[in-house]
LUMLOLUM-771876 format. One record per residue (C-alpha): x, y, z. Coordinates in pm, whole numbers, plus 32768, in hexadecimal, padded with zeros to 4 digits. Layout:
// residues N
<drenfi px="X" py="Y" pz="Z"/>
...
This chain:
// residues 394
<drenfi px="EA17" py="C6E5" pz="9250"/>
<drenfi px="EB62" py="C666" pz="9254"/>
<drenfi px="EBE4" py="C5F5" pz="912B"/>
<drenfi px="EB7F" py="C460" pz="90E9"/>
<drenfi px="EC77" py="C3EB" pz="901E"/>
<drenfi px="EC99" py="C3F9" pz="8EA2"/>
<drenfi px="EB6E" py="C4F6" pz="8F02"/>
<drenfi px="EBAC" py="C60E" pz="8E1C"/>
<drenfi px="EB4A" py="C74B" pz="8E35"/>
<drenfi px="EA36" py="C713" pz="8D10"/>
<drenfi px="E9B1" py="C5A2" pz="8D96"/>
<drenfi px="E99E" py="C6C1" pz="8EBD"/>
<drenfi px="E8CA" py="C7A6" pz="8E33"/>
<drenfi px="E7F9" py="C687" pz="8D9B"/>
<drenfi px="E778" py="C61D" pz="8EA4"/>
<drenfi px="E76C" py="C78A" pz="8F7F"/>
<drenfi px="E696" py="C7E6" pz="8E3F"/>
<drenfi px="E59B" py="C6CE" pz="8E7C"/>
<drenfi px="E59E" py="C6E7" pz="8FF2"/>
<drenfi px="E511" py="C849" pz="8F57"/>
<drenfi px="E412" py="C7A0" pz="8E4F"/>
<drenfi px="E497" py="C887" pz="8D80"/>
<drenfi px="E4F7" py="C803" pz="8C20"/>
<drenfi px="E623" py="C863" pz="8B37"/>
<drenfi px="E54E" py="C97E" pz="8A86"/>
<drenfi px="E4D5" py="CA02" pz="8BBB"/>
<drenfi px="E656" py="CA21" pz="8C91"/>
<drenfi px="E6E0" py="CA83" pz="8B27"/>
<drenfi px="E60A" py="CBA0" pz="8AED"/>
<drenfi px="E5F4" py="CBE4" pz="8C89"/>
<drenfi px="E76B" py="CBD9" pz="8C9E"/>
<drenfi px="E7C2" py="CC54" pz="8B59"/>
<drenfi px="E8A6" py="CB61" pz="8AF4"/>
<drenfi px="E863" py="CAE6" pz="89B9"/>
<drenfi px="E79E" py="C9AF" pz="898B"/>
<drenfi px="E8C0" py="C92B" pz="88B6"/>
<drenfi px="E9B3" py="C970" pz="89B1"/>
<drenfi px="E8EB" py="C8D4" pz="8AAC"/>
<drenfi px="E899" py="C79C" pz="8A11"/>
<drenfi px="EA41" py="C733" pz="89CE"/>
<drenfi px="EA77" py="C7CA" pz="8B1E"/>
<drenfi px="E965" py="C6B2" pz="8BE5"/>
<drenfi px="E9DD" py="C5B1" pz="8ADA"/>
<drenfi px="EB43" py="C60F" pz="8B69"/>
<drenfi px="EBC7" py="C653" pz="8A0E"/>
<drenfi px="EC46" py="C78C" pz="8A8B"/>
<drenfi px="ECD8" py="C82A" pz="8B8E"/>
<drenfi px="EBE1" py="C921" pz="8C5A"/>
<drenfi px="EC71" py="CA71" pz="8C2C"/>
<drenfi px="EC5C" py="CB79" pz="8D93"/>
<drenfi px="EB67" py="CC1B" pz="8CC9"/>
<drenfi px="EA43" py="CB27" pz="8CA4"/>
<drenfi px="EAA7" py="CA9C" pz="8DE1"/>
<drenfi px="EA38" py="CBAF" pz="8E7B"/>
<drenfi px="E92F" py="CC11" pz="8D94"/>
<drenfi px="E8A0" py="CADB" pz="8DFB"/>
<drenfi px="E8DB" py="CAD9" pz="8F99"/>
<drenfi px="E822" py="CC35" pz="8F66"/>
<drenfi px="E703" py="CBC5" pz="8E91"/>
<drenfi px="E707" py="CAB8" pz="8F9C"/>
<drenfi px="E6E0" py="CBB2" pz="90B8"/>
<drenfi px="E806" py="CA77" pz="915A"/>
<drenfi px="E987" py="CB0D" pz="91B4"/>
<drenfi px="EA9B" py="CAED" pz="90DA"/>
<drenfi px="EB1B" py="C9C2" pz="9167"/>
<drenfi px="EA21" py="C8D2" pz="917C"/>
<drenfi px="EA02" py="C8D3" pz="9006"/>
<drenfi px="EB85" py="C8B2" pz="8FF5"/>
<drenfi px="EB3F" py="C7A9" pz="90F2"/>
<drenfi px="EC5C" py="C84C" pz="91F6"/>
<drenfi px="ECE9" py="C7DF" pz="92EC"/>
<drenfi px="ED6D" py="C679" pz="9261"/>
<drenfi px="ED58" py="C616" pz="93B2"/>
<drenfi px="EDE2" py="C49C" pz="9346"/>
<drenfi px="EF36" py="C52B" pz="92AB"/>
<drenfi px="EF49" py="C639" pz="93D7"/>
<drenfi px="EF57" py="C519" pz="94DC"/>
<drenfi px="EFF7" py="C459" pz="9457"/>
<drenfi px="F112" py="C560" pz="9439"/>
<drenfi px="F0E2" py="C566" pz="958C"/>
<drenfi px="F062" py="C706" pz="9568"/>
<drenfi px="EF35" py="C707" pz="95DC"/>
<drenfi px="EF86" py="C6F5" pz="9738"/>
<drenfi px="F044" py="C85A" pz="970B"/>
<drenfi px="EECC" py="C905" pz="96A3"/>
<drenfi px="EE49" py="C8D6" pz="980D"/>
<drenfi px="EF8A" py="C9A0" pz="9869"/>
<drenfi px="EF61" py="CAD4" pz="9786"/>
<drenfi px="EE0A" py="CAEA" pz="97FB"/>
<drenfi px="EE84" py="CB14" pz="997D"/>
<drenfi px="EF6F" py="CBE7" pz="993E"/>
<drenfi px="EE6B" py="CCB7" pz="9857"/>
<drenfi px="EDC8" py="CCCA" pz="999C"/>
<drenfi px="EE92" py="CD7A" pz="9AA3"/>
<drenfi px="EEB9" py="CEC6" pz="99F2"/>
<drenfi px="EE0C" py="CFA0" pz="9B07"/>
<drenfi px="EE38" py="CF04" pz="9BF1"/>
<drenfi px="EF48" py="CFD4" pz="9C5B"/>
<drenfi px="F0EB" py="CF3D" pz="9CCD"/>
<drenfi px="F0E1" py="CDA8" pz="9D09"/>
<drenfi px="F164" py="CDC5" pz="9E66"/>
<drenfi px="F1CF" py="CC5C" pz="9E4C"/>
<drenfi px="F2B6" py="CCE1" pz="9CC9"/>
<drenfi px="F3F8" py="CD9A" pz="9D02"/>
<drenfi px="F434" py="CDED" pz="9BE0"/>
<drenfi px="F5A6" py="CDE0" pz="9B06"/>
<drenfi px="F642" py="CF3D" pz="9A98"/>
<drenfi px="F56D" py="CFD5" pz="9990"/>
<drenfi px="F668" py="CFA5" pz="9869"/>
<drenfi px="F68C" py="CE48" pz="98E1"/>
<drenfi px="F510" py="CE44" pz="987C"/>
<drenfi px="F53B" py="CF0D" pz="9768"/>
<drenfi px="F63F" py="CE12" pz="96D4"/>
<drenfi px="F57D" py="CCC8" pz="96F9"/>
<drenfi px="F44F" py="CDA6" pz="966E"/>
<drenfi px="F50D" py="CDF3" pz="9524"/>
<drenfi px="F5A0" py="CC7C" pz="9510"/>
<drenfi px="F440" py="CC14" pz="9520"/>
<drenfi px="F3EA" py="CD28" pz="93E8"/>
<drenfi px="F50A" py="CC6E" pz="9328"/>
<drenfi px="F459" py="CAF9" pz="9377"/>
<drenfi px="F336" py="CB63" pz="92E2"/>
<drenfi px="F3D0" py="CBDB" pz="91CF"/>
<drenfi px="F4C1" py="CACC" pz="9187"/>
<drenfi px="F35A" py="C9DD" pz="9187"/>
<drenfi px="F3C9" py="C93B" pz="931F"/>
<drenfi px="F27B" py="C970" pz="9356"/>
<drenfi px="F2B1" py="C890" pz="9479"/>
<drenfi px="F3B0" py="C943" pz="9514"/>
<drenfi px="F2FE" py="CA6C" pz="9535"/>
<drenfi px="F1C3" py="C9B2" pz="95CE"/>
<drenfi px="F290" py="C93B" pz="96DA"/>
<drenfi px="F327" py="CA5D" pz="9744"/>
<drenfi px="F203" py="CB6E" pz="9733"/>
<drenfi px="F127" py="CB07" pz="9839"/>
<drenfi px="F23D" py="CB0F" pz="9935"/>
<drenfi px="F2D4" py="CC7F" pz="98A1"/>
<drenfi px="F192" py="CD16" pz="98C2"/>
<drenfi px="F13D" py="CCCD" pz="9A31"/>
<drenfi px="F2B1" py="CD3F" pz="9A7B"/>
<drenfi px="F2B5" py="CE99" pz="999F"/>
<drenfi px="F14C" py="CEC4" pz="99FD"/>
<drenfi px="F1BC" py="CED8" pz="9B72"/>
<drenfi px="F300" py="CFB8" pz="9ACC"/>
<drenfi px="F242" py="D0C7" pz="9A50"/>
<drenfi px="F123" py="D0EB" pz="9B63"/>
<drenfi px="F254" py="D118" pz="9C51"/>
<drenfi px="F2F7" py="D201" pz="9B5F"/>
<drenfi px="F1E1" py="D286" pz="9A7A"/>
<drenfi px="F2B9" py="D34F" pz="99BA"/>
<drenfi px="F297" py="D359" pz="983C"/>
<drenfi px="F3B2" py="D25D" pz="9804"/>
<drenfi px="F2FD" py="D148" pz="98FA"/>
<drenfi px="F1C2" py="D16E" pz="9832"/>
<drenfi px="F26A" py="D16A" pz="96DA"/>
<drenfi px="F2FD" py="D044" pz="9743"/>
<drenfi px="F1B5" py="CFC2" pz="97E6"/>
<drenfi px="F10A" py="D018" pz="966D"/>
<drenfi px="F228" py="CF54" pz="95A8"/>
<drenfi px="F1AF" py="CDEF" pz="9637"/>
<drenfi px="F052" py="CE13" pz="9625"/>
<drenfi px="F0A1" py="CE3B" pz="94A6"/>
<drenfi px="F192" py="CCEC" pz="94E5"/>
<drenfi px="F03C" py="CC33" pz="958F"/>
<drenfi px="EF9B" py="CCCB" pz="9462"/>
<drenfi px="F066" py="CC12" pz="9359"/>
<drenfi px="F07A" py="CACC" pz="9439"/>
<drenfi px="EF29" py="CADB" pz="942D"/>
<drenfi px="EEAF" py="CB62" pz="92B6"/>
<drenfi px="EF8B" py="CA59" pz="9246"/>
<drenfi px="EF1F" py="C94C" pz="9302"/>
<drenfi px="EDBD" py="C95C" pz="92B2"/>
<drenfi px="ED5D" py="C9FC" pz="93E8"/>
<drenfi px="EC59" py="CB0E" pz="93A2"/>
<drenfi px="EBD8" py="CBA9" pz="94AF"/>
<drenfi px="ED3A" py="CBA2" pz="9578"/>
<drenfi px="EDB6" py="CC64" pz="945E"/>
<drenfi px="ECB2" py="CD8B" pz="947A"/>
<drenfi px="ECEA" py="CD86" pz="962D"/>
<drenfi px="EE5F" py="CD96" pz="960F"/>
<drenfi px="EE24" py="CEDF" pz="94B8"/>
<drenfi px="ED31" py="CF61" pz="95DC"/>
<drenfi px="EE4E" py="CF61" pz="96FF"/>
<drenfi px="EF4E" py="CFCC" pz="9606"/>
<drenfi px="EE6E" py="D133" pz="95FE"/>
<drenfi px="EE31" py="D13E" pz="975E"/>
<drenfi px="EFC6" py="D13F" pz="978A"/>
<drenfi px="EFC4" py="D1DA" pz="968D"/>
<drenfi px="EF02" py="D307" pz="96F9"/>
<drenfi px="EFA5" py="D2F1" pz="9847"/>
<drenfi px="F0F9" py="D33C" pz="979F"/>
<drenfi px="F088" py="D456" pz="96DC"/>
<drenfi px="F124" py="D3AA" pz="9593"/>
<drenfi px="F073" py="D425" pz="945B"/>
<drenfi px="F13D" py="D362" pz="936E"/>
<drenfi px="F0E6" py="D211" pz="9447"/>
<drenfi px="EF79" py="D27F" pz="9421"/>
<drenfi px="EF8E" py="D2B6" pz="92DA"/>
<drenfi px="F036" py="D124" pz="9290"/>
<drenfi px="EF01" py="D0D9" pz="9393"/>
<drenfi px="EE47" py="D18A" pz="9291"/>
<drenfi px="EEE7" py="D0BA" pz="917D"/>
<drenfi px="EE8B" py="CF41" pz="922A"/>
<drenfi px="ED4F" py="CF90" pz="927C"/>
<drenfi px="ECD7" py="D005" pz="912D"/>
<drenfi px="ED78" py="CE92" pz="90A1"/>
<drenfi px="EC9F" py="CDD2" pz="917A"/>
<drenfi px="EB73" py="CEA1" pz="9109"/>
<drenfi px="EC12" py="CE1F" pz="8F9E"/>
<drenfi px="EC4D" py="CCD6" pz="8FD9"/>
<drenfi px="EA8E" py="CD16" pz="9045"/>
<drenfi px="EA34" py="CD8E" pz="8F14"/>
<drenfi px="EA1F" py="CEED" pz="8FE9"/>
<drenfi px="EA99" py="CFA6" pz="8EC7"/>
<drenfi px="E9EA" py="D0DF" pz="8F40"/>
<drenfi px="EA50" py="D0DE" pz="9077"/>
<drenfi px="EBD2" py="D072" pz="9044"/>
<drenfi px="EBEA" py="D1A9" pz="8F59"/>
<drenfi px="EB70" py="D2A9" pz="905C"/>
<drenfi px="EC62" py="D1F4" pz="9124"/>
<drenfi px="ED63" py="D245" pz="9081"/>
<drenfi px="ECE0" py="D3C7" pz="9033"/>
<drenfi px="ED21" py="D3DE" pz="91F4"/>
<drenfi px="EE5A" py="D319" pz="91C6"/>
<drenfi px="EF1B" py="D44B" pz="90C3"/>
<drenfi px="EE5D" py="D567" pz="9197"/>
<drenfi px="EEE0" py="D4B1" pz="92C8"/>
<drenfi px="F046" py="D4C6" pz="924C"/>
<drenfi px="EFF8" py="D60D" pz="91DA"/>
<drenfi px="F04B" py="D64C" pz="9325"/>
<drenfi px="F1A3" py="D5A3" pz="9366"/>
<drenfi px="F2FB" py="D62C" pz="936E"/>
<drenfi px="F34D" py="D686" pz="91D3"/>
<drenfi px="F474" py="D562" pz="916F"/>
<drenfi px="F47D" py="D41C" pz="90B6"/>
<drenfi px="F42B" py="D36D" pz="91A6"/>
<drenfi px="F2EA" py="D42E" pz="9156"/>
<drenfi px="F2DB" py="D413" pz="8FE6"/>
<drenfi px="F2F1" py="D269" pz="9010"/>
<drenfi px="F1B0" py="D271" pz="9101"/>
<drenfi px="F101" py="D344" pz="8FDE"/>
<drenfi px="F1A3" py="D260" pz="8EC6"/>
<drenfi px="F12B" py="D11B" pz="8F8F"/>
<drenfi px="EFAE" py="D1D0" pz="8FB1"/>
<drenfi px="EF93" py="D236" pz="8E49"/>
<drenfi px="F028" py="D08A" pz="8DE0"/>
<drenfi px="EF02" py="D000" pz="8E9C"/>
<drenfi px="EE2F" py="D110" pz="8DFD"/>
<drenfi px="EE90" py="D089" pz="8CD3"/>
<drenfi px="EE3A" py="CF05" pz="8D4C"/>
<drenfi px="ECE5" py="CF8A" pz="8DC1"/>
<drenfi px="ECA2" py="D068" pz="8C8A"/>
<drenfi px="ECEA" py="CF37" pz="8B96"/>
<drenfi px="EC28" py="CE4D" pz="8C67"/>
<drenfi px="EAE8" py="CF2A" pz="8C3F"/>
<drenfi px="EB6E" py="CF13" pz="8AE3"/>
<drenfi px="EB8D" py="D08C" pz="8ACC"/>
<drenfi px="ECCC" py="D0A9" pz="89D0"/>
<drenfi px="ECEE" py="D200" pz="89EC"/>
<drenfi px="ECCD" py="D244" pz="8B4B"/>
<drenfi px="EE0D" py="D109" pz="8B48"/>
<drenfi px="EEE4" py="D18E" pz="8A80"/>
<drenfi px="EEC3" py="D316" pz="8B05"/>
<drenfi px="EF11" py="D256" pz="8C54"/>
<drenfi px="EFF8" py="D1D2" pz="8BC2"/>
<drenfi px="F0D6" py="D2B2" pz="8B19"/>
<drenfi px="F095" py="D382" pz="8C6F"/>
<drenfi px="F16B" py="D279" pz="8CD8"/>
<drenfi px="F26C" py="D265" pz="8BD7"/>
<drenfi px="F2D6" py="D3BD" pz="8BF0"/>
<drenfi px="F2DD" py="D3AB" pz="8D72"/>
<drenfi px="F3F0" py="D28A" pz="8D38"/>
<drenfi px="F4A4" py="D337" pz="8C56"/>
<drenfi px="F4EB" py="D3FC" pz="8D6E"/>
<drenfi px="F562" py="D2D1" pz="8E9D"/>
<drenfi px="F5D1" py="D20D" pz="8DF8"/>
<drenfi px="F5DF" py="D085" pz="8E48"/>
<drenfi px="F54E" py="D0CD" pz="8FCA"/>
<drenfi px="F517" py="CF99" pz="901B"/>
<drenfi px="F562" py="CFCB" pz="9174"/>
<drenfi px="F4A3" py="D0D4" pz="91F5"/>
<drenfi px="F39D" py="D04D" pz="92B6"/>
<drenfi px="F404" py="CEDF" pz="91D5"/>
<drenfi px="F2D3" py="CF97" pz="90CA"/>
<drenfi px="F3BE" py="CF0C" pz="8F8F"/>
<drenfi px="F34B" py="D050" pz="8EF9"/>
<drenfi px="F43F" py="D0C7" pz="8E08"/>
<drenfi px="F417" py="D09B" pz="8C88"/>
<drenfi px="F448" py="CF2F" pz="8C92"/>
<drenfi px="F2DB" py="CF13" pz="8D7E"/>
<drenfi px="F239" py="CFED" pz="8C73"/>
<drenfi px="F28F" py="CF25" pz="8B51"/>
<drenfi px="F20B" py="CDAA" pz="8C17"/>
<drenfi px="F0D0" py="CE94" pz="8C42"/>
<drenfi px="F0B7" py="CEE6" pz="8B04"/>
<drenfi px="F096" py="CD84" pz="8AD8"/>
<drenfi px="EF96" py="CD56" pz="8BB3"/>
<drenfi px="EED2" py="CE76" pz="8B45"/>
<drenfi px="EED5" py="CDCB" pz="8A0B"/>
<drenfi px="EE74" py="CC9E" pz="8A7A"/>
<drenfi px="ED4C" py="CD19" pz="8B5B"/>
<drenfi px="ECD1" py="CDB6" pz="8A1D"/>
<drenfi px="ECBA" py="CC6C" pz="8940"/>
<drenfi px="EDC8" py="CCEA" pz="8865"/>
<drenfi px="EEC0" py="CB4D" pz="88B8"/>
<drenfi px="EF46" py="CB83" pz="878D"/>
<drenfi px="EFF0" py="CCF6" pz="87B8"/>
<drenfi px="F02C" py="CC6A" pz="890C"/>
<drenfi px="F0FC" py="CB72" pz="88C3"/>
<drenfi px="F1B9" py="CC76" pz="87C9"/>
<drenfi px="F200" py="CD42" pz="88C6"/>
<drenfi px="F27E" py="CC75" pz="8981"/>
<drenfi px="F376" py="CBC6" pz="88BC"/>
<drenfi px="F3FC" py="CD07" pz="88BA"/>
<drenfi px="F440" py="CD4B" pz="8A14"/>
<drenfi px="F58C" py="CCF2" pz="8AD1"/>
<drenfi px="F5BE" py="CCEE" pz="8C63"/>
<drenfi px="F6C1" py="CDC1" pz="8D01"/>
<drenfi px="F7AF" py="CCC9" pz="8E16"/>
<drenfi px="F717" py="CCAF" pz="8F5F"/>
<drenfi px="F585" py="CD17" pz="8EEE"/>
<drenfi px="F490" py="CC6A" pz="8FD2"/>
<drenfi px="F461" py="CAF5" pz="8F88"/>
<drenfi px="F2E5" py="CB40" pz="900E"/>
<drenfi px="F2BD" py="CC27" pz="8F06"/>
<drenfi px="F384" py="CB5C" pz="8DF2"/>
<drenfi px="F2BB" py="CA05" pz="8E64"/>
<drenfi px="F168" py="CAAB" pz="8E56"/>
<drenfi px="F1EE" py="CB5D" pz="8D06"/>
<drenfi px="F21D" py="CA1A" pz="8C65"/>
<drenfi px="F0F4" py="C991" pz="8CEF"/>
<drenfi px="F022" py="CAB0" pz="8C34"/>
<drenfi px="F0E6" py="CA8A" pz="8B0C"/>
<drenfi px="F0AF" py="C8CC" pz="8AED"/>
<drenfi px="EF52" py="C931" pz="8B11"/>
<drenfi px="EF0D" py="CA3D" pz="89FF"/>
<drenfi px="EFD5" py="C90A" pz="8911"/>
<drenfi px="EEAF" py="C830" pz="8953"/>
<drenfi px="EDAF" py="C901" pz="88D2"/>
<drenfi px="EEA8" py="C945" pz="8785"/>
<drenfi px="EF15" py="C7BF" pz="8774"/>
<drenfi px="F04D" py="C7B0" pz="87D8"/>
<drenfi px="F056" py="C6B3" pz="88FD"/>
<drenfi px="F197" py="C610" pz="88D7"/>
<drenfi px="F210" py="C776" pz="8903"/>
<drenfi px="F116" py="C7B8" pz="8A3E"/>
<drenfi px="F16C" py="C6A1" pz="8B01"/>
<drenfi px="F2F0" py="C70D" pz="8A9D"/>
<drenfi px="F269" py="C824" pz="8B5A"/>
<drenfi px="F1DB" py="C758" pz="8C8A"/>
<drenfi px="F2E9" py="C6A8" pz="8CE5"/>
<drenfi px="F3ED" py="C82D" pz="8CDA"/>
<drenfi px="F2EF" py="C884" pz="8DD7"/>
<drenfi px="F328" py="C766" pz="8EBB"/>
<drenfi px="F494" py="C77E" pz="8E5C"/>
<drenfi px="F479" py="C8E8" pz="8EE9"/>
<drenfi px="F379" py="C8E3" pz="8FFA"/>
<drenfi px="F2CD" py="C7A0" pz="905C"/>
<drenfi px="F259" py="C7E4" pz="9195"/>
<drenfi px="F1D3" py="C90B" pz="910D"/>
<drenfi px="F174" py="C82C" pz="8FB9"/>
<drenfi px="F0CC" py="C71D" pz="903F"/>
<drenfi px="EFC0" py="C7EC" pz="912B"/>
<drenfi px="EF7C" py="C8D4" pz="8FF6"/>
<drenfi px="EE48" py="C8A0" pz="8F37"/>
<drenfi px="EED0" py="C902" pz="8DEF"/>
<drenfi px="EFAB" py="C7F4" pz="8DE0"/>
<drenfi px="EEA7" py="C6EB" pz="8E5A"/>
<drenfi px="ED96" py="C727" pz="8D53"/>
<drenfi px="EE91" py="C7A9" pz="8C45"/>
<drenfi px="EF1B" py="C658" pz="8C96"/>
<drenfi px="EDB3" py="C57E" pz="8C93"/>
<drenfi px="EDA7" py="C62F" pz="8B47"/>
<drenfi px="EEA0" py="C57C" pz="8ABC"/>
<drenfi px="EE0E" py="C41E" pz="8B08"/>
<drenfi px="ECB8" py="C469" pz="8AAD"/>
<drenfi px="ED55" py="C49C" pz="896E"/>
<drenfi px="EDDC" py="C325" pz="897A"/>
<drenfi px="EF00" py="C3D7" pz="88A2"/>
<drenfi px="F01C" py="C2B7" pz="8872"/>
<drenfi px="F12B" py="C387" pz="899B"/>
<drenfi px="F27E" py="C2CB" pz="8A1A"/>
<drenfi px="F257" py="C1F5" pz="8B3C"/>
<drenfi px="F304" py="C305" pz="8C0C"/>
<drenfi px="F18D" py="C39F" pz="8BEA"/>
<drenfi px="F0B9" py="C26F" pz="8CE8"/>
<drenfi px="F21C" py="C2AA" pz="8E08"/>
<drenfi px="F188" py="C43D" pz="8DD9"/>
<drenfi px="F03C" py="C3DC" pz="8E34"/>
<drenfi px="F064" py="C2F1" pz="8F77"/>
<drenfi px="F148" py="C3EE" pz="8FEC"/>
<drenfi px="F024" py="C4EF" pz="8FA1"/>
<drenfi px="EF47" py="C3C0" pz="9069"/>
<drenfi px="EE7B" py="C3BE" pz="8F75"/>
């Protein structure tokens, strides 16, 4: 269900609720979302949090993407991004066909350099660059892996499947993201790489978290931690372990389990003291900064928006910290500030998110919903607010 102009999530939830012949009270009871919150979300007074949208999707037995209105088809077409999706699908389909006789792959080190550049592009928020190149690299590396049959070749292919997942998830193609993860697991198994296997379970757990299936997500985190115990001790394993704990913390926060969230945050914090800033280890951005960013996320998921904003005010980013993570953080803080009534600061943070990672921010549901909540409030905002909406194509 593509989003319509100015069709914020609240309007979409109202339409879906009526299609299921439910009253506001009935949907509140089914979803576990308070009647007051649901009313304000439907009226566009406040942005819908991920917890709210996932709870609505679970209650109505529909996909989370349907509630969000993703993918944003018209916007993708305007940016010439829609035409890049089919080649990625086709590249993911040939994983088990063996070497392609019409492809002569380049040496491993050249493929690895290109794969690393795509990981860097995603972290820099350059989604179109990654989307335009990943399909061809997957096809070339698939043939190379089938010919070489080495751990390094399969691990490289798993990395490219991860990039396909990142592109699909950021552009709102949940089904393609799920296929990408399945291929990543296949390549990680062929490589016999416990670290990549642990990362696969972490990323799969996040997909279940987005759908509101917290119990399944938590089970995957547990499996991921078990898989990492088979990996060789060292910084790489510690970073992946810490990142799994961060994912588990946000999942617990979204499930409204504060004590479990704090337990996972504490464990991640302990590990981060030992690893320091490890942004380039599998490009997970793990370290003390990422623990602090996730603490803000957990506080926001627990509806403790005031504390989330205060925590964010004390947070600083080291030089070179990934643009995609910073932009995501500012979008989350903006949403929290709408809840606290600080609309001026909320818009400032939306501007920051756009400046840091414009391609990512244009397709970020939190950015769009926060903007529409500000617009629905009819508050006095600068002229640049209107141009921001035009940029979002809302």
